[in-house]
C-alpha positions as CSV (number, residue, x, y, z in Angstrom):
1,M,26.2,44.9,13.3
2,P,29.7,43.5,12.9
3,A,29.9,39.9,12.2
4,Q,31.9,39.3,15.4
5,R,29.2,40.6,17.6
6,V,26.5,38.1,16.1
7,P,26.7,34.7,17.6
8,F,28.3,31.7,16.0
9,T,25.0,29.4,15.5
10,T,23.0,32.8,14.6
11,R,25.1,33.2,11.6
12,I,24.6,29.4,10.7
13,Y,20.9,29.5,11.2
14,T,20.5,32.9,9.4
15,G,22.4,31.6,6.3
16,Y,19.8,28.5,6.4
17,L,16.9,30.7,6.7
18,L,18.1,33.1,3.8
19,M,18.6,29.6,1.8
20,G,15.1,28.4,2.7
21,L,13.5,31.8,1.9
22,I,15.4,31.7,-1.7
23,T,14.1,28.3,-1.8
24,L,10.5,29.1,-1.1
25,A,10.6,32.1,-3.6
26,L,11.8,29.8,-6.2
27,G,9.0,27.5,-5.5
28,I,6.3,30.2,-5.6
29,I,7.5,31.4,-8.7
30,A,7.7,27.8,-10.2
31,F,4.2,27.2,-8.6
32,I,2.6,30.2,-10.3
33,G,4.4,29.2,-13.7
34,L,3.1,25.7,-13.4
35,G,-0.4,26.9,-12.5
36,T,-0.3,29.1,-15.7
37,L,0.9,26.1,-17.6
38,N,-1.8,23.8,-15.9
39,K,-4.4,26.0,-17.4
40,Q,-3.2,25.4,-21.1
41,F,-3.1,21.8,-20.3
42,N,-6.5,21.2,-19.0
43,N,-8.0,19.9,-22.5
44,Q,-4.9,17.9,-23.1
45,S,-5.4,16.1,-19.8
46,D,-8.9,15.6,-20.4
47,I,-7.9,13.6,-23.8
48,S,-5.1,11.7,-22.0
49,S,-7.5,10.6,-19.5
50,N,-10.0,9.5,-22.1
51,L,-7.2,7.6,-24.0
52,K,-6.1,6.0,-20.8
53,H,-9.6,4.8,-19.8
54,A,-10.2,3.5,-23.4
55,T,-7.0,1.6,-23.4
56,K,-7.7,0.0,-20.3
57,L,-11.2,-0.7,-21.1
58,G,-9.8,-2.9,-24.1
59,F,-7.2,-4.6,-21.8
60,Y,-10.1,-5.6,-19.1
61,S,-12.2,-6.9,-21.8
62,A,-9.5,-9.2,-23.2
63,E,-8.4,-10.0,-19.6
64,M,-12.0,-11.0,-18.8
65,Q,-12.4,-13.4,-22.0
66,N,-8.9,-15.2,-21.0
67,Q,-10.1,-15.5,-17.4
68,A,-13.2,-16.9,-18.4
69,E,-11.6,-19.5,-20.5
70,T,-9.3,-20.6,-17.8
71,F,-12.2,-21.0,-15.5
72,L,-13.7,-23.2,-18.3
73,R,-10.6,-25.3,-18.5
74,V,-9.6,-25.7,-15.0
75,G,-12.4,-24.5,-12.9
76,Q,-10.3,-22.2,-10.8
77,I,-12.2,-20.2,-8.6
78,Q,-9.6,-17.5,-8.6
79,A,-10.1,-17.1,-12.4
80,A,-13.7,-16.7,-11.8
81,N,-13.1,-13.9,-9.4
82,S,-10.7,-12.4,-11.7
83,V,-13.6,-12.3,-14.4
84,E,-15.8,-10.2,-12.0
85,S,-12.9,-8.0,-10.6
86,G,-12.0,-7.4,-14.7
87,Y,-15.8,-6.5,-15.1
88,H,-15.9,-3.9,-12.2
89,S,-12.5,-2.4,-13.5
90,A,-14.0,-2.3,-16.9
91,F,-17.0,-0.7,-15.7
92,Y,-15.0,1.8,-13.8
93,E,-13.3,2.7,-17.0
94,L,-16.4,3.2,-18.8
95,S,-17.9,5.3,-16.3
96,S,-14.9,7.5,-16.3
97,L,-15.4,8.1,-20.0
98,S,-18.9,8.8,-19.7
99,S,-18.2,11.5,-16.9
100,L,-16.4,13.5,-19.5
101,N,-19.3,14.0,-21.5
102,S,-17.8,13.5,-24.9
103,Q,-20.5,13.9,-27.6
104,T,-18.6,12.1,-30.1
105,S,-17.8,8.9,-28.1
106,E,-21.4,8.8,-26.2
107,P,-22.9,6.4,-28.5
108,I,-20.0,4.2,-28.6
109,I,-19.9,4.2,-24.6
110,K,-23.7,3.1,-24.6
111,R,-23.1,0.3,-26.9
112,V,-19.9,-0.8,-24.7
113,D,-21.9,-0.6,-21.5
114,K,-24.7,-3.0,-23.0
115,H,-22.1,-5.4,-24.1
116,L,-20.5,-5.3,-20.7
117,H,-23.7,-6.2,-19.0
118,T,-24.4,-9.1,-21.5
119,F,-21.0,-10.4,-20.9
120,I,-20.9,-10.6,-17.2
121,D,-24.6,-11.9,-17.1
122,A,-23.7,-14.7,-19.4
123,F,-20.6,-15.4,-17.4
124,K,-22.7,-15.8,-14.1
125,T,-25.1,-18.1,-16.2
126,A,-22.2,-20.1,-17.2
127,K,-20.7,-20.1,-13.7
128,T,-23.8,-21.5,-12.2
129,Q,-24.0,-24.3,-15.0
130,R,-20.5,-25.2,-14.4
131,T,-20.9,-25.4,-10.8
132,R,-23.8,-27.6,-11.4
133,R,-22.0,-29.7,-13.8
134,E,-19.2,-30.2,-11.3
135,Q,-21.7,-31.2,-8.7
136,I,-23.2,-33.8,-11.1
137,V,-19.7,-35.0,-12.2
138,K,-18.0,-35.3,-8.8
139,T,-20.8,-35.9,-6.5
140,T,-24.2,-37.0,-7.9
141,L,-23.1,-39.1,-10.6
142,P,-20.4,-41.0,-8.8
143,G,-23.0,-41.6,-6.1
144,I,-25.3,-43.2,-8.4
145,T,-22.5,-45.2,-10.2
146,N,-20.7,-46.4,-7.3
147,S,-24.1,-48.2,-6.0
148,W,-24.3,-50.4,-9.3
149,G,-21.9,-53.0,-8.0
150,A,-23.7,-53.5,-4.6
151,L,-27.1,-53.6,-6.5
152,I,-25.6,-56.5,-8.8
153,E,-24.1,-58.2,-5.9
154,A,-27.1,-58.3,-3.9
155,Y,-29.0,-59.5,-6.8
156,Q,-26.7,-62.4,-7.6
157,K,-26.5,-63.6,-4.0
158,E,-30.1,-65.0,-4.6
159,T,-29.7,-66.0,-8.2
160,I,-30.5,-69.7,-8.7
161,S,-30.4,-69.8,-12.8
162,A,-26.9,-70.0,-14.3
163,G,-28.3,-67.8,-17.1
164,S,-29.3,-65.2,-14.9
165,L,-26.2,-65.2,-13.1
166,A,-24.2,-65.0,-16.6
167,I,-26.4,-62.1,-17.8
168,S,-26.0,-60.2,-14.5
169,N,-22.1,-60.6,-14.9
170,N,-22.4,-59.2,-18.5
171,I,-24.6,-56.3,-17.2
172,W,-21.9,-55.6,-14.3
173,R,-19.3,-55.6,-16.9
174,D,-21.2,-53.2,-19.3
175,L,-21.8,-50.9,-16.3
176,L,-18.1,-50.6,-15.7
177,I,-17.7,-49.6,-19.4
178,I,-20.6,-47.0,-19.1
179,E,-19.0,-45.6,-15.9
180,K,-15.3,-45.5,-17.6
181,H,-16.9,-43.7,-20.9
182,M,-19.0,-41.3,-18.7
183,G,-15.5,-40.0,-17.0
184,Q,-13.8,-39.9,-19.9
185,Y,-16.3,-37.6,-21.9
186,F,-16.1,-35.2,-18.8
187,E,-12.6,-35.2,-19.2
188,S,-12.1,-34.8,-22.9
189,L,-15.7,-33.6,-24.1
190,N,-15.2,-36.3,-27.0
191,P,-18.6,-36.8,-28.6
192,D,-17.5,-40.5,-29.4
193,Q,-17.6,-41.1,-25.6
194,L,-20.9,-39.9,-25.6
195,K,-22.1,-42.5,-28.3
196,L,-20.5,-45.2,-26.5
197,V,-22.3,-44.5,-23.4
198,D,-25.6,-44.5,-25.4
199,I,-24.7,-47.7,-27.2
200,T,-23.9,-49.3,-24.2
201,Y,-26.7,-48.1,-22.0
202,Q,-29.2,-49.7,-24.5
203,H,-27.2,-52.8,-24.5
204,V,-27.5,-53.0,-20.6
205,M,-31.3,-52.2,-20.7
206,K,-31.9,-55.2,-23.2
207,L,-30.2,-57.4,-20.9
208,L,-32.2,-56.3,-17.9
209,E,-35.3,-57.1,-19.9
210,D,-33.7,-60.6,-20.7
211,L,-33.3,-61.1,-16.8
212,Y,-37.1,-59.9,-16.2
213,F,-37.9,-62.7,-18.7
214,L,-36.0,-65.4,-16.9
215,E,-37.1,-64.2,-13.1
216,S,-40.3,-65.1,-11.4
217,Y,-39.2,-64.9,-7.9
218,P,-40.6,-61.4,-6.5
219,P,-37.9,-60.4,-4.5
220,Q,-35.5,-60.8,-7.2
221,I,-37.9,-58.8,-9.6
222,T,-37.9,-56.2,-7.1
223,R,-34.2,-56.0,-7.2
224,L,-34.4,-55.9,-10.7
225,D,-36.6,-52.8,-10.6
226,I,-34.0,-51.1,-8.4
227,I,-31.4,-51.7,-10.7
228,R,-33.1,-50.6,-13.5
229,D,-34.3,-47.3,-11.7
230,S,-30.8,-46.6,-10.4
231,L,-29.5,-47.2,-14.3
232,A,-32.2,-44.8,-15.5
233,R,-31.4,-42.2,-12.7
234,G,-27.7,-42.5,-13.6
235,Y,-28.3,-42.2,-17.3
236,S,-30.6,-39.1,-16.8
237,T,-28.0,-37.4,-14.4
238,F,-25.4,-38.1,-17.0
239,K,-27.4,-36.5,-19.7
240,E,-28.2,-33.6,-17.4
241,G,-24.5,-33.1,-17.0
242,V,-24.0,-33.3,-20.8
243,R,-26.6,-30.5,-21.4
244,T,-25.1,-28.5,-18.7
245,T,-21.6,-28.7,-19.8
246,R,-22.8,-27.7,-23.4
247,N,-24.8,-24.9,-22.2
248,Y,-21.8,-23.2,-20.3
249,L,-19.4,-24.1,-23.2
250,F,-21.5,-22.3,-25.7
251,L,-21.9,-19.3,-23.4
252,I,-18.1,-18.9,-22.8
253,N,-17.1,-19.8,-26.3
254,V,-19.9,-18.0,-28.3
255,V,-21.7,-15.5,-26.4
256,M,-19.1,-14.2,-24.1
257,A,-16.3,-14.3,-26.9
258,A,-18.6,-12.2,-29.2
259,E,-19.3,-9.6,-26.6
260,S,-15.7,-9.7,-25.7
261,Y,-14.5,-8.9,-29.1
262,E,-17.3,-6.3,-29.5
263,I,-16.0,-4.4,-26.4
264,K,-12.2,-4.5,-27.6
265,Y,-13.2,-3.3,-31.2
266,L,-15.2,-0.3,-29.7
267,S,-12.4,0.3,-27.0
268,E,-9.9,0.6,-30.1
269,K,-12.2,2.8,-31.8
270,L,-12.5,5.3,-28.9
271,T,-8.6,5.0,-28.4
272,Q,-8.0,6.3,-32.1
273,E,-10.4,8.9,-31.7
274,F,-8.6,10.2,-28.7
275,R,-5.1,9.6,-29.8
276,Q,-5.9,12.0,-32.8
277,A,-7.3,14.5,-30.6
278,L,-4.2,14.2,-28.1
279,D,-1.8,14.7,-31.1
280,S,-3.6,18.0,-32.0
281,T,-3.4,19.6,-28.8
282,Q,0.2,18.5,-28.0
283,N,1.4,20.9,-30.8
284,Q,-0.5,23.9,-29.3
285,S,1.1,23.4,-25.9
286,S,4.8,22.5,-26.8
287,S,5.6,26.1,-27.3
288,M,4.4,27.0,-23.7
289,V,6.6,24.1,-22.4
290,S,9.5,25.3,-23.9
291,S,9.0,29.0,-22.5
292,L,8.4,27.7,-19.0
293,S,11.3,25.5,-19.3
294,Q,13.7,28.3,-20.0
295,Q,12.3,30.6,-17.1
296,L,12.7,27.7,-14.7
297,I,16.4,27.1,-15.9
298,A,17.2,30.7,-15.5
299,L,15.4,31.0,-11.9
300,S,17.5,27.7,-11.1
301,I,20.9,29.3,-12.1
302,L,19.8,32.4,-10.2
303,F,19.3,30.2,-7.1
304,I,22.5,28.6,-7.3
305,L,24.4,31.8,-7.6
306,M,22.6,33.1,-4.4
307,T,23.4,30.1,-2.7
308,I,27.0,30.2,-3.7
309,V,27.2,33.7,-2.5
310,I,25.5,33.4,0.9
311,S,27.4,30.3,1.6
312,M,30.6,31.9,0.9
313,I,29.6,35.2,3.2
314,V,28.4,33.0,6.2
315,G,31.3,30.5,5.6
316,R,34.0,33.3,5.6
317,S,32.5,34.9,8.8
318,I,33.0,31.7,10.4
319,K,36.4,30.5,8.8
320,M,38.1,33.9,9.4
321,P,38.0,33.9,13.4
322,I,38.6,30.2,13.5
323,T,41.6,30.6,11.3
324,K,42.9,33.4,13.3
325,L,42.4,31.6,16.7
326,R,44.3,28.5,15.2
327,E,47.3,30.6,14.2
328,I,47.2,32.0,18.0
329,F,47.1,28.8,19.7
330,N,50.0,27.6,17.2
331,R,52.2,30.6,18.5
332,L,51.3,30.2,22.0
333,S,52.0,26.2,21.8
334,N,55.5,27.3,20.6
335,G,56.0,29.3,23.7
336,E,55.4,32.9,22.6
337,R,54.2,35.3,25.3
338,N,53.3,38.7,23.3
339,V,50.7,37.2,21.2
340,P,47.7,39.8,20.8
341,I,44.5,38.2,21.6
342,P,41.3,39.5,19.9
343,T,38.3,40.1,21.7
344,Y,34.8,38.9,20.7
345,H,31.7,40.1,22.0
346,S,29.4,37.4,20.3
347,K,29.4,35.3,23.7
348,D,29.6,32.0,21.6
349,E,32.1,29.4,20.8
350,I,34.2,31.6,19.3
351,A,34.4,34.0,22.1
352,A,35.1,31.3,24.5
353,L,38.0,29.9,22.2
354,A,39.4,33.5,22.6
355,I,39.0,33.4,26.4
356,S,40.9,30.1,26.4
357,A,43.7,31.4,24.3
358,E,43.9,34.5,26.6
359,A,44.2,31.8,29.5
360,F,47.0,29.9,27.5
361,R,48.8,33.1,27.0
362,E,48.9,33.9,30.9
363,A,49.9,30.5,31.7
364,N,52.9,30.7,29.1
365,E,53.9,34.0,31.3
366,N,53.5,32.3,34.5
367,T,55.6,29.3,33.5
368,Q,58.3,31.5,31.8
369,I,58.7,33.4,35.1
370,L,59.2,30.1,37.1
371,L,61.5,29.1,34.6
372,D,63.6,32.4,35.1
373,K,63.3,31.9,38.7
374,Y,64.9,28.4,38.2
375,Q,67.6,29.5,36.2
376,E,68.7,32.1,38.7
377,L,68.8,29.5,41.5
378,S,70.6,27.2,39.3
379,A,73.4,29.7,38.7
380,Q,73.8,30.6,42.3
381,L,74.2,27.0,43.0
382,D,76.5,26.2,40.7
383,E,78.8,29.2,42.1
384,K,78.5,27.9,45.6
385,V,79.7,24.4,44.3
386,K,82.7,25.8,42.6
387,Q,83.5,27.7,45.7
388,R,83.1,24.8,47.9
389,T,85.4,23.1,45.6
390,K,88.0,25.3,45.7
391,E,88.1,25.5,49.6
392,L,88.5,21.6,49.5
393,E,91.2,21.5,47.2
394,M,92.9,24.2,49.5
395,A,92.4,22.2,52.4
396,N,93.6,19.0,50.8
397,R,97.0,20.8,49.9
């Protein structure tokens, strides 16, 4: 079928359709080639996956220890959550390694699994103990120490002896010192502060014994019993806080650090093993990659050439009639009447332009006819004017 009989839009859509079919053919060919290449890379992909999981396993083990130490220093809940999140991520990487059924790495994977469980169990215990320590330091112990002043004040209100008053003032001063050293110990973990607390506490208990010796009034002795019980309870609570602090410090700095180091060491060992296997498979697959690259380049060049050819054919079938119609309209706009108008049977925009050109030509002819008639009438009028002028001149003479 001649191009002029095919509608304008149909030619454009046909060009796009052909280009789409060529693209689809290129994609199918590339898919088949990549599928063949994928079979060759299966072994390499498994090893690469092993290498990635082993590397991430080592990263997560180090991250778990760092976040655990952060939780130790500042007690951020976010750091504790990061430790548990790191554990789940490390366990996922370990499970991915296990699913590959590597015989050489299976013993190492089992050891890593054991160390991971030991690490997270130790962290949960340390977290519980640190929470208990925070409760002691911020709630329980301050609740006891803050009551010491009121107890001493209640005792001094009923004190008659100047000696009892002086001793109670010394006790109150030492209690303030004890409270200060307790706070400094939990802030700095300095063992010297712990020694100062013990020494001052023993001195306070000796002063209390002196007050018992001076007192004989039963209500005051009862108040001294309350003070002594509160002191003993505060000292015992402080010792519990010290033990709890030492326990979770040992877990984080010794137990968990050792487990983290062991996990990292085993992960590096797995990484080295998989990297060596990956290097050997890469040499085998490089030749096939080169061959497939050449094939894809050749197909791409063919696709470009076919695209250019189709574009030229479709574009020329569109450009030629438009160019011809443009020349026709230019000639018609200059007033030409004998301009041949081509006939298009496609019933599209180009055919509509040809019909418009025909109408334009007919309008030019009609205009020219009117112009000729006007010129004829103008000539007749000029002749009558001249005749009338001569008659006037003769009449005047």
